C-alpha positions, -999 to +999 in steps of 0.1 A: -234+523-397-213+554-390-190+548-356-194+573-330-170+583-301-178+570-274-174+586-233-178+565-203-210+579-186-204+594-147-228+575-135-207+537-135-195+535-105-162+528-090-164+493-092-167+495-129-141+519-134-119+497-114-127+467-129-121+482-165-090+495-155-080+461-145-083+447-173-065+450-208-093+433-229-127+446-225-160+464-238-189+478-231-226+465-252-258+487-244-289+468-237-294+451-269-257+432-271-248+467-299-206+475-289-206+508-277-170+509-267-140+484-272-103+485-255-073+485-283-062+453-270-095+435-282-091+452-313-057+437-318-065+400-309-102+406-333-072+421-363-095+450-365-100+487-358-123+501-334-144+522-358-154+489-377-171+472-343-188+503-323-222+505-328-223+468-341-238+436-324-213+418-304-202+387-330-190+371-297-222+367-283-235+349-309-208+327-326-215+296-349-191+279-331-213+272-301-250+260-296-277+277-289-280+262-253-249+281-242-262+315-254-294+305-240-276+305-211-257+335-213-282+358-219-310+344-193-282+348-165-267+381-177-305+399-184-311+381-147-284+407-133-264+382-125-226+377-138-219+352-165-185+334-168-171+310-196-153+301-227-164+322-260-147+311-289-147+330-330-133+326-360-118+354-379-114+369-414-084+351-417-094+317-410-076+321-373-097+313-344-096+328-309-108+313-278-115+337-250-120+332-214-149+357-209-162+371-176-200+395-188-214+418-164-246+434-163-250+470-154-284+484-139-297+514-131-322+525-102-349+503-107-326+470-117-330+473-156-302+460-176-287+488-195-254+483-201-230+454-203-195+452-196-176+424-211-141+413-195-116+387-219-084+368-213-070+352-242-069+320-237-063+305-275-024+288-268-037+271-236-069+259-259-048+244-286-024+226-258-054+211-242-063+193-275-027+184-282-030+167-248-062+150-255-044+139-287-020+125-271-042+109-248-061+090-273-029+078-289-018+068-258-049+048-252-045+030-290-013+019-279-026+003-247-049-015-268-024-027-287+003-039-265+008-081-265-004-078-230-027-074-205-022-051-170-045-049-146-040-025-110-059-045-085-063-044-044-047-068-021-078-087-022-078-091-062-104-065-069-097-047-099-093-013-101-081-005-136-067-023-169-048-010-198-076-029-216-105-051-223-103-088-213-119-117-232-144-093-242-155-073-215-145-034-212-125-018-189-155+001-176-168-036-165-138-050-150-133-024-126-149-035-094-145-074-100-126-098-093-095-110-115-098-143-105-136-149-119-119-147-154-100-179-152-111-215-144-111-231-111-075-249-113-061-208-120-083-193-094-067-211-067-033-203-084-036-168-087-055-159-051-023-176-034-002-156-055-018-123-051-018-131-010+018-134-014+026-109-028+007-083-006+017-102+027+053-106+019+052-075-004+078-087-034+070-096-070+065-132-079+061-144-114+043-179-124+027-196-153-011-212-158-024-230-181-061-223-198-080-240-226-096-216-250-134-219-270-119-241-292-104-263-262-070-257-276-045-255-246-028-220-237+002-209-219+003-176-199+030-162-181+016-139-150+040-109-128+025-102-100+043-069-083+034-045-051+029-013-059+038+016-029+032+047-010+061+073-005+064+055+029+070+021+014+035+009+024+016-012+002-005+006-021-019-019-045-007-047-069-004-048-105-012-082-121+007-085-160-009-111-180+009-125-212+003-153-233+037-177-235+045-176-268+077-197-257+056-227-258+029-223-287+038-206-320+022-171-327+020-153-364+037-118-360+041-092-389+059-062-393+037-040-381+030-058-349+069-060-345+069-019-349+043-012-324+058-035-295+091-018-299+075+016-299+055+007-268+082-009-242+104+021-261+082+048-247+077+029-209+095+052-188+084+037-155+107-001-150+136-008-169+132-037-199+163-048-214+165-068-248+189-091-252+202-115-280+207-156-274+245-141-269+239-119-235+242-085-265+219-059-258+195-052-290+165-029-275+159-017-244+133+013-225+129+048-220+129+039-182+163+019-186+182+047-205+170+068-174+184+042-149+215+036-163+221+068-179+236+057-212+222+064-244+209+035-272+238+044-295+266+039-265+245+005-251+234-014-283+254-042-289+274-046-256+267-074-232+241-075-204+273-078-180+280-043-183+247-033-164+259-054-131+279-040-100+321-054-102+315-065-072+288-091-076+292-096-113+304-131-107+277-146-086+248-129-106+262-141-141+256-176-121+220-164-110+214-154-147+225-186-162+207-207-139+174-190-146+179-192-187+186-226-181+152-232-165+134-212-193+152-230-223+139-261-204+104-248-199+109-250-161+093-221-137+118-191-127+116-170-097+125-132-094+159-121-084+176-093-074+210-076-092+230-051-080+231-028-112+259-002-122+250+029-140+275+050-164+284+075-136+296+042-115+261+046-090+255+011-080+215+000-073+192-026-068+170-040-094+142-068-089+149-091-127+120-109-144+135-128-172+112-144-202+124-156-235+107-159-271+115-171-307+116-145-331+123-154-365+137-184-359+159-170-334+159-170-296+155-132-277+153-126-237+136-098-222+149-088-187+121-065-169+136-050-139+121-024-111+141-005-095+141-012-057+167+015-037+142+028-018+121-002-009+156-013+003+166+019+028+134+018+041+135-020+054+176-014+065+158+016+084+128-005+095+153-034+103+179-008+123+151+007+143+137-027+151+171-037+165+175-006+186+137-008+200+147-046+208+177-037+224+161-009+244+135-034+254+160-061+265+183-037+288+153-014+301+137-049+314+170-059+331+178-027+343+141-022+363+150-056+377+177-042+403+158-009+419+132-033+424+144-059+442+166-036+463+135-017+471+118-048+477+145-062+503+143-027+521+107-027+528+113-059+541+131-051+568+108-019+576+078-046+579+092-063+606+096-028+627+069-011+614+040+002+636+002-001+631+000+038+619+028+029+592+013-007+582-009+011+555+016+028+542+039+003+540+011-025+522+007+004+498+043+008+488+041-033+489+016-035+462+032-006+442+066-023+438+054-055+433+031-040+403+066-021+394+088-059+397+054-074+375+057-051+348+097-055+347+092-091+345+067-085+314+091-068+298+119-094+301+099-117+288+089-097+256+121-091+250+132-131+252+106-132+222+138-120+197+165-119+222+170-157+226+149-169+199+173-190+187+180-220+219+166-248+211+167-279+237+145-311+250+121-301+268+111-313+301+072-305+308+070-315+345+098-300+353+088-266+335+057-265+348+064-275+382+089-243+381+063-221+370+036-228+400+064-225+423+070-189+412+038-180+409+034-194+451+059-166+459+030-138+452+001-158+449-017-184+474-020-214+457-030-235+483-068-226+476-064-239+440-066-274+429-038-279+401-046-312+378-019-323+355-027-346+328+013-353+306+012-376+279+050-364+267+064-397+260+077-383+223+105-361+227+100-324+220+122-295+209+118-256+215+133-225+229+125-234+268+126-197+283+098-189+256+079-217+267+084-210+303+068-177+294+040-192+275+031-218+308+039-184+329+015-160+318-014-181+309-011-200+338-012-169+360-041-152+342-060-185+357-049-178+392-057-140+392-094-148+373-103-178+395-132-178+421-129-172+459-130-208+474-157-219+494-161-247+520-179-269+495-158-260+461-123-248+452-113-233+423-093-255+400-065-254+373-065-283+348-029-279+324-027-311+297+005-317+271+005-338+248+032-347+223+035-359+191+057-366+168+060-333+146+043-308+176+030-305+213-008-299+222-014-276+256-044-272+268-047-247+302-082-252+317-098-227+347-131-226+365-128-191+367-150-160+360-142-164+322-144-141+295-170-122+278-175-130+241-172-095+229-138-098+247-125-131+230-111-114+203-092-089+224-078-100+248-045-104+227-043-066+218-014-050+238-024-034+273-059-050+269-074-061+301-113-083+299-122-072+336-105-045+365-107-076+391-073-074+398-053-043+394-019-059+393-024-068+355-006-048+329-022-061+297+010-074+288+006-112+293-011-128+264+001-101+240+035-116+246+020-152+242-002-145+211+039-133+196+057-163+207+031-183+198+034-170+162+069-164+162+074-202+168+049-209+140+022-224+160-014-219+168-036-205+202-074-207+201-092-196+233-130-207+242-149-189+275-179-191+290-187-161+316-190-176+351-173-212+340-141-207+329-115-205+302-097-228+282-066-221+261-055-243+238-015-239+219-004-259+191+034-257+190+059-272+162+080-295+169+121-280+167+142-312+163 
């Protein structure tokens, strides 16, 4: 067909002119898709000239590389007057395949008939090729994961599987997700794994242990399991990794050279975590990319060197003893724990690691595998947290004591004023007196809170009779205890040791609660507080009961929260008392329980261990 010259018609509006001007690769086609105009860059990427294209159907709009479904959608969209966008591909005569990010815009006349189509294109061939390469690499990575000699699960802190590196016991990864890892083991192993997951989640440290299972042929199998925490950028627990590997040191397995080559390729390619392999003399024979990044040595510089060159000189002697100790345990088939080492890079930079050591026999020779995790960030966060905690404890302790003096002085001055006060000023003085008492009570509560950390180390023999009497005497200075019956039942023939200040604070706050929430006495009945103590060989059981107003069942779980007040009958409370009691009991490794019935009363049961 003879080529024709095309001149942009004057009816094309300003919007179309701007689009054409701003795009370097574009075409204009008639209503049937025949090309009326092409840009110079379009001709270049299609390796042809304008005369061969003009008047011909737009091949890009019907390529063998795409399905009919795509083109049906394209033509339906533009014939309805809507813009279409997507990736279109075409194979050139040279065999080269082009991939274009295409936008087809319909041009309509006055009665909304599509009379032309403008095609704007962006050459994304390189990006498309890169995506294909990434997909190929992803497939290779998945294949490598499948040939790993161990299973790696990513779980929640409760053991729910979030992901896995490959199928387990014939169960696909997609079916493993959202199940619980415990469910794939015997009952005995279930309890061991569950307890270790809970330990790692609460303590936020890695842990390694072994379990024994029986396969379908009733043959005993030994497995080594490593559970490690995964932290977010702020040091909070994000998830757990559970690595399960058959313990080949306890039974022999056959390996061929191809399996060994694949395993070597895998651990060398892993750049998260540090893996160092040594021979039975402690000389480094292999290490992975993560080790190279952490220590800064090239493979040629480090292979054949002793493992000790990677250990900080300051702690080398102690670290070698620890390594020899766990090596001996491994050789004797004993369980080993994770250890912390201070390592030294080639640039003389020291950093802490958590190390798990395992061994296997390969071709009659014993080799050791040290898996390390750089815990520098975790240690920095821990040190910052410890320092902040110390600063806050010191601030609380000093503030509480600094507040006592001005409150005591103000209370003394107020007593002097009350002696000479007129009736007109008595209300003001009463208000001041209440305010000072509340402030003093808050100061005492803060002091009690500070005792939890400041004086926790002092342990003495306890005289429960004297402790309770002292508490009741102190409470009588601010409360009228004459209208309350106090019953003491003490069975304390066995000696009991604990921190006296902390114990005094427990009694003071619980009995104070019983006093302020007691019912008002009547002519026939007085409120009653019962204090019972019994000492046993290894613990003391304390029960403090009252016949007061009680606590609503919805509030029983909240009464130990900071600043929580079950009711507002007494405005002198500050919501610190029971919070302090709960923290003291937990700090002493004890237990506290509460039972209550509205209008009947409340009972606190406290169990404290004997610290003798």
